[in-house]
C-alpha positions in Angstrom: 192.5 29.1 32.0 195.2 26.3 32.3 194.3 22.9 30.8 194.3 21.2 34.2 191.9 23.8 35.6 189.8 23.6 32.5 189.4 19.8 32.8 188.5 20.0 36.5 186.0 22.8 35.9 184.5 20.8 33.0 184.0 17.7 35.0 182.6 19.5 38.0 179.9 21.5 36.2 176.3 20.4 36.3 175.7 17.9 33.5 172.8 19.9 31.9 174.9 23.0 31.6 177.6 21.1 29.8 175.3 19.5 27.2 172.4 21.9 27.0 172.6 22.0 23.2 173.0 18.3 22.6 170.2 15.8 21.8 168.3 14.0 24.6 169.5 10.7 23.2 173.2 11.8 23.6 172.5 13.1 27.1 170.8 10.0 28.2 173.5 7.7 26.8 176.3 9.7 28.4 174.5 9.6 31.8 174.1 5.9 31.6 177.7 5.4 30.6 179.1 7.5 33.5 176.7 5.9 36.0 177.7 2.4 34.9 181.4 3.3 35.1 181.0 4.7 38.6 178.9 1.8 39.9 181.3 -0.8 38.4 184.3 0.7 40.2 182.4 1.0 43.4 181.3 -2.7 43.2 184.9 -3.9 42.5 186.3 -2.0 45.5 183.4 -2.7 47.9 184.5 -3.9 51.3 188.1 -4.1 50.3 190.9 -3.3 52.9 193.2 -0.7 51.5 196.5 0.3 53.1 198.0 3.7 52.1 201.4 4.7 53.5 202.3 8.4 53.8 198.6 9.2 54.1 198.8 12.3 56.2 199.1 14.7 53.3 199.7 15.0 49.6 199.2 12.1 47.2 198.6 9.6 50.1 195.8 11.6 51.7 194.2 12.3 48.3 194.3 8.7 47.3 192.6 7.6 50.6 189.9 10.2 50.0 189.4 9.1 46.4 189.0 5.5 47.3 186.4 6.5 49.9 184.5 8.7 47.4 184.6 6.0 44.7 183.4 3.1 47.0 182.0 4.2 50.4 182.3 0.8 51.9 186.1 0.4 51.7 188.1 -0.2 54.9 191.1 2.1 54.9 194.3 1.6 56.9 196.3 4.9 56.9 199.8 5.2 58.1 202.3 8.1 58.4 204.7 9.5 61.0 202.5 12.5 61.8 199.6 11.2 63.9 197.8 14.6 64.2 197.7 14.9 60.4 196.5 11.3 60.1 193.6 11.9 62.5 192.6 15.0 60.5 192.6 12.9 57.3 190.5 10.3 59.1 188.0 12.9 60.2 187.7 14.2 56.6 187.1 10.8 55.2 184.5 9.6 57.8 182.6 12.9 57.3 182.0 12.1 53.6 178.3 11.8 52.8 177.3 8.1 52.6 180.7 6.7 53.8 180.0 3.4 55.5 183.4 1.9 55.6 186.1 2.2 58.3 189.3 4.2 58.7 192.1 3.0 61.0 195.2 5.0 61.5 198.7 3.9 62.6 201.8 5.8 63.3 204.4 4.1 61.1 207.9 5.0 59.9 208.4 2.8 56.8 212.2 3.3 57.1 212.2 1.4 60.4 212.4 -2.3 59.8 211.5 -3.2 63.4 208.2 -1.3 63.1 207.4 -3.1 59.9 207.9 -6.5 61.4 205.4 -5.6 64.1 203.1 -4.1 61.6 202.8 -7.4 59.7 201.5 -9.3 62.7 199.5 -6.6 64.5 197.9 -4.8 61.6 197.8 -7.0 58.4 197.2 -10.1 60.5 194.3 -8.4 62.2 192.7 -6.4 59.4 193.7 -8.4 56.3 194.8 -6.6 53.1 193.5 -6.3 49.5 195.3 -3.3 48.2 198.7 -1.8 49.2 199.5 1.7 48.1 203.3 2.3 48.7 203.1 6.1 48.6 205.5 7.1 51.4 208.7 8.6 50.0 210.9 11.7 50.2 213.9 13.6 48.9 216.5 15.5 50.9 218.6 18.2 49.5 220.0 19.1 46.1 223.7 18.4 46.8 225.9 16.7 44.2 227.9 13.6 44.7 230.8 14.2 47.1 228.7 16.7 49.1 225.8 14.4 50.2 225.5 13.5 53.8 225.3 9.9 54.8 222.2 10.7 56.9 220.4 11.9 53.8 221.4 8.9 51.7 220.2 6.6 54.5 216.8 8.2 55.0 216.1 8.3 51.2 217.1 4.6 50.6 215.5 3.4 53.8 212.2 5.1 53.1 211.9 5.0 49.3 213.4 1.6 48.7 213.8 -0.6 51.7 210.5 0.4 53.3 208.7 -0.2 50.0 210.2 -3.6 49.5 209.5 -4.7 53.0 205.8 -3.7 52.8 205.6 -5.4 49.4 206.9 -8.6 50.8 204.3 -8.4 53.6 201.6 -7.9 51.0 202.8 -10.7 48.7 202.9 -13.2 51.6 199.4 -12.3 52.6 198.0 -12.2 49.0 199.5 -15.7 48.2 197.5 -17.1 51.1 194.2 -16.1 49.3 192.8 -18.3 46.6 196.1 -18.9 44.8 197.2 -15.2 45.1 195.0 -12.2 44.9 195.6 -8.5 45.7 197.1 -5.2 44.4 200.3 -3.4 45.0 200.5 0.2 43.8 204.0 1.6 43.9 204.5 5.4 43.6 207.6 5.9 41.5 208.7 9.1 39.8 209.7 10.5 36.5 213.1 10.8 38.2 213.4 7.0 38.1 213.4 7.2 34.3 215.4 10.4 33.8 218.1 11.3 36.3 219.0 14.9 36.8 221.8 17.0 38.4 221.5 17.3 42.1 219.2 14.3 42.4 221.6 11.4 42.2 220.4 9.7 45.4 216.7 10.4 44.9 216.8 9.4 41.2 218.6 6.2 42.0 216.0 5.3 44.7 213.2 5.7 42.2 215.1 3.8 39.5 215.4 1.0 42.1 211.6 1.2 42.7 211.1 0.8 39.0 213.4 -2.2 38.7 211.9 -3.9 41.8 208.4 -3.3 40.6 209.1 -4.8 37.2 210.8 -7.8 38.7 207.9 -8.3 41.2 205.4 -8.2 38.3 207.2 -11.0 36.5 207.4 -13.1 39.7 203.7 -12.9 40.3 202.3 -13.6 36.8 201.1 -17.0 37.9 198.8 -15.3 40.4 196.0 -12.7 40.4 198.3 -10.3 42.1 198.5 -7.0 40.2 201.6 -4.9 40.4 201.0 -1.3 39.4 203.5 1.6 39.1 202.6 5.3 38.8 205.4 7.7 37.9 204.4 11.3 38.4 206.2 14.3 37.0 205.6 17.7 38.5 203.1 17.6 41.3 202.6 20.3 43.9 202.8 18.8 47.4 205.0 19.2 50.5 207.6 17.2 48.5 209.7 20.3 47.6 209.4 21.8 51.1 211.0 18.7 52.5 213.7 18.7 49.7 214.6 22.3 50.6 214.6 21.5 54.4 211.6 23.6 55.2 212.4 26.6 52.9 208.9 27.4 51.6 210.1 30.1 49.3 212.6 27.9 47.6 209.9 25.2 47.2 207.6 27.7 45.6 210.1 28.6 42.9 210.0 25.0 41.7 206.5 25.6 40.4 206.9 29.3 39.3 205.4 29.8 35.8 203.9 26.3 35.9 200.5 24.6 36.4 201.7 21.5 38.2 199.5 18.5 38.8 197.6 18.1 42.1 197.6 15.2 44.4 194.1 14.5 43.3 195.3 13.9 39.7 197.5 11.1 40.9 194.9 9.7 43.3 192.4 9.4 40.4 194.9 7.3 38.4 195.6 5.0 41.4 191.9 4.4 42.0 191.2 3.9 38.3 194.0 1.2 38.1 192.8 -0.7 41.1 189.2 -0.6 40.2 189.6 -2.3 36.8 188.5 -5.9 36.3 190.7 -8.4 38.1 192.4 -9.5 34.8 193.2 -6.0 33.7 196.6 -4.6 34.9 197.3 -0.9 34.3 200.9 -1.7 34.8 202.9 1.4 34.2 201.8 5.0 34.1 203.9 8.1 33.4 201.9 11.3 34.1 202.9 14.9 34.0 201.2 18.3 33.3 200.8 19.6 29.7 203.8 22.0 30.0 206.2 19.1 30.9 207.7 16.6 28.5 210.5 15.1 30.7 212.2 15.5 34.1 214.1 18.5 32.8 211.8 19.6 29.9 209.5 22.1 31.5 208.0 25.1 29.9 207.6 28.1 32.2 205.5 31.2 31.5 207.7 34.3 31.5 
């Protein structure tokens, strides 16, 4: 059984079956510890307004669900271009047992500056904001420099960089109006922003830009309680590769052949963990990949 699957099975089994041979003292202590962790995270997130972009599927949807499961009173604002998928995500969240918060959905293309300007006044101005998860992002094609279309360059930079920066500016303006500056920004980067690879010059450069922007923003806000968090995933199985290969599902599947990639839920857990720490604790920079990966191009595949 792969390590990722082993961990998930371990944590989902009934507690008594896991520790049936341990002492009652250990069992009781473990139970108290896990309960305290869960309740502390729930209390810190309680009632917060959390905006997740690209929330119709993949990491964005998983992150929204994880916030709702961790603290059922959160108020979620979910955005994406696919309204039908957003509504399905909303229905899934509102159906969670004990969920008492709210879920509001908006069609939003983060690459469209005009839409973002309207979004600031009509959405953030109306609902407020405590946490921004800049998840929306994409990659188009595997062409090398000299062969890349201007349309692909534009959509990657407008979505991955300009949209993220514009939303971050909206969030910072809003946060600075609250008690000297309070709030969280979680930027989804990528291992590609640390290690460029052949056929990824534009995508890698967009994620390197995200990394530089995030680091600069963190330095600019150290006189506030605004926390700037970056998560750089390695291999995660989502619709990402399908988009990269322009809808070619078979080509996308080959990316993960012989591997046990991370799931969107793995990344979502890290995002929620980082945001639910004490206000003075910043989980600033996380690089995460599966156990068979050691770098962007260092991947072991079963033969």
